[in-house]
C-alpha positions, 0 to 999 in steps of 0.5 A: 529221899524218904516220903511218908504218905497215907493211902485213903479212899472215899467211896472206892476212889483211892488216893495217896496223900503227902504232907508237903508243907515244908516244900521238900518235894519240888514241883519239877518232881511231882508229875514223875512221882505221881505216875510212879506211885499211882501205878498198880502193881509197880507202885502204891496204886491209886486213882490220884495223888495229892500234896498238902501245901502251906497257904498264907490265906487258908488252912492249907492248899492242895496240889492234886494230880490224876494218876496219869500225872495231869493236874485236876482242878477238883475232886470231891472224893479227894476233898473229903479224904484230904480233910481227914488227912489234914486233921490227922496231921494237925494241919486243920481242925474239924472245920477247915477251908483250903485252896484248890484250882477250882477255888476255895473249899470248905470242909467239915468232918463227920464221924466216918467221913466229911461234908465238903462245900463245893463250887457252884455248878454250871448247867446247860440250857438243854440236852445235847445230841452227839454223834458218837461212833456212828450212834446218837447219844443224848447228854447234859454237859455240866461243869461242877468244878471240872467238865462232866457229861451226864448220860441217862440210861435204862440199864446201867449194867449194860452200859459200855462205860469204858468204850462209849465213855472213852469216845465221849471223853475225847469227842471234838465237842469237848476238845481240847481238854476233854470231859469226864463221862457219867452214866446214870439210872433212876433208882427213885425220885431222889436217888440215882445209880452212877458209873463214871469214866474219868479223864486222867485215869482213862478208865472207869473208877469206883466213884467220882465226887464231882461226877455225882454232883454233875449227875445230881444237879442235872437230874434236879434241872431236867428230871425234876429231882429234889435236893438232896440226891443220893447216889449209889456208886460202883464201889458200893458206897453212897454219896449225898449231894445237896444243892439249890437250883438258881437259873443256869447254876446250882448253888450251895453245893455240898458233897457228903460221904465216907473217907477212910484211912487204908494204911500209912507208909513210906517210899524211897525216891 
């Protein structure tokens, strides 16, 4: 079987995208295919892989996987990439709505990327203190379509993102599904720098869209930040998050940033 694909990136978060509207690739093959294709050096290499599927209600549906083969409810950076991919292959116009496990998502193309409207984010009433490897860590638990922990630090470069991130990700507080972990530092009154340990990738990634949303709305509630919040990602790109605080939720959430085609190709399976 020959499978054509696009390799795209959004703020350094990279993905393999496949048009599967014909149903050529059955569900039973997807997990193994994702793991093989996402492997660095042995495959194409990516943080995740998604299949664009036919949908009777929306422009399309996506079936999104982390690089370890696990399905993910949502990914903000992948949402921008799939919007440009769908438009490129004629599956949608410049404004579109598509189905995800986190609900329907609206996207609008921009000259060098896209702006995607995301699901409401659930906010905690207060910060939590967890024992992590014998040390107390203060964090905010936010669900921005998928679970995230947000940790405010003074020195982002010194943060042990792989080690502490892995420990929080697998902490019993977040069992059994686990959580993504974001370390943030202030860069102004509405600006943050962020590093993220991603569940499913099981390592630090260069950017995480839903992590940026979680960090922004947490900063809005607990640090007095105003919308929009701009975030400096590890990959060097910037993402902008718009939101409105409404009690224990952030509503009207959108994520804006770049999305770029890296290359197109085909693989033999």
